[in-house]
C-alpha positions, 0 to 999 in steps of 0.5 A, spaced: 495 541 475 495 549 476 498 552 482 500 559 484 507 561 488 507 566 493 509 572 488 503 570 484 507 566 478 503 561 475 506 554 475 502 549 470 504 541 470 502 536 465 504 529 464 505 526 457 506 519 456 509 516 450 504 510 448 504 505 442 497 505 440 493 503 434 488 509 432 482 510 427 484 514 421 478 513 417 472 508 418 475 501 419 482 504 417 487 503 423 494 506 423 500 503 428 501 510 431 506 512 437 502 517 441 502 522 447 497 520 452 494 515 447 492 520 442 494 523 435 495 529 435 497 529 443 493 533 448 493 541 447 498 544 452 495 552 453 498 557 458 500 564 459 506 568 457 510 568 463 508 562 466 512 556 469 511 550 465 513 543 468 512 537 463 513 530 466 515 525 460 514 518 461 516 513 456 511 507 456 512 506 448 517 501 445 522 506 442 526 512 445 523 518 445 523 526 447 519 532 447 521 538 443 518 544 444 518 550 439 519 557 442 524 560 447 527 556 453 534 553 455 538 549 451 538 543 456 530 543 455 530 543 448 528 536 447 533 533 442 537 530 448 537 527 453 534 521 449 528 518 454 529 510 453 523 506 454 521 505 461 525 512 463 522 519 464 524 526 464 522 533 466 522 539 462 521 545 466 521 552 462 518 559 462 512 560 457 515 565 452 513 568 447 506 568 446 503 565 440 502 559 437 507 553 437 507 546 437 511 540 440 514 533 437 519 528 438 526 529 436 529 522 436 532 520 429 529 518 424 525 524 425 521 523 420 518 516 422 517 519 429 513 525 427 509 521 422 507 516 427 504 521 431 508 524 436 506 531 436 501 536 439 499 544 439 502 548 444 498 555 445 502 561 449 496 566 450 498 573 451 498 576 458 492 580 456 488 575 453 485 575 446 478 577 444 473 572 445 472 567 439 469 561 437 476 557 438 478 551 434 485 547 434 486 544 427 492 540 426 493 538 419 496 531 418 497 525 414 498 517 414 502 512 410 497 507 411 501 502 407 508 504 409 510 505 402 513 512 403 507 516 401 501 518 404 494 515 403 490 519 408 489 526 409 486 530 415 485 535 420 486 532 427 487 525 424 480 523 422 479 523 414 473 527 412 470 528 420 468 535 419 465 533 412 460 528 416 460 533 422 460 540 420 463 545 425 457 549 428 459 557 428 455 563 429 454 567 423 457 574 424 461 571 431 468 571 431 472 565 429 479 563 431 483 557 428 490 555 431 492 552 425 498 547 425 502 543 420 505 536 422 504 533 415 510 528 413 512 526 406 509 532 403 513 539 402 507 543 404 500 543 406 494 548 406 488 551 408 482 554 404 476 557 406 470 558 402 465 564 401 469 568 406 476 571 408 480 570 414 486 574 417 492 571 418 496 572 424 503 569 423 505 564 428 500 568 433 506 572 436 503 579 433 496 582 435 497 588 430 500 585 424 495 580 419 494 579 412 487 578 409 486 572 404 482 565 403 488 561 402 494 559 406 500 555 405 504 552 410 511 547 411 511 542 416 512 546 423 509 552 420 503 555 424 498 561 424 492 563 428 486 565 423 481 569 425 474 570 421 467 572 421 462 568 416 457 573 414 452 569 411 448 563 415 449 556 411 455 551 409 462 554 408 467 548 406 474 548 408 479 544 405 486 543 403 488 547 396 492 541 394 486 537 390 489 530 392 489 532 399 482 534 399 479 528 395 483 523 400 480 526 407 482 533 408 475 537 407 470 539 412 464 544 413 463 550 418 455 550 419 454 558 420 447 559 424 443 565 426 444 564 433 449 559 437 448 557 444 454 558 449 454 551 450 455 550 443 461 554 443 459 561 442 464 566 444 465 567 452 470 570 456 472 566 462 475 568 468 482 567 465 481 572 460 481 567 454 475 566 449 472 559 450 475 554 445 474 546 443 
């Protein structure tokens, strides 16, 4: 829900509900997850710097939970307390700042269990002037301990192993592409992203539009996140994957399919009325 105060300030309201749910992490393989709104990752929350945010959190799960937002806000809105018990609710309210790519996740102990079980999502704060129109994608790197032995057996972006290998992401050759890349992987110290047959600009945490580095591989610890921008010069299949070979072989692998012309309804860059590029 979006409203505007008389002084012009935008107020955005969301409801996030903690739910226990079995999710499919590979064909026929299910994981007993703890979720926000029944999905892993949770819904992407997107706003503009300076917006007033109100997030109503309802705990309909079987364990105590919270929501901790990365970024700047009052300590009482930080999400390590109060602990929200099953059947209870709490409203987080704060101003969105700074602009950049952030995340949210449960901060209840044992922390590694609550994050690994699926309680995390992406939190995008756009700069007031917006960003250049682009083919936009949110990619959350995650993994799953499917046999509960303390090690991950399945790796993915956005939960489903090999999904983008079997369903390549279509992009326009020469079009600007933007990835909001977040690492939430538990039990492994690092994860990574590698692009074949191209290079990308890395805007670290997305908080500076005037500083970047050019590379084809980026390494992230848990909670680290960056905005990646690139243009694929040549039509064809461009692989992307973790550059830990084990992760790639266990599901963290996909393709961009660069085509000569991409229709607007297939994700071609457009500028909407809010000044943001189109995204999926």
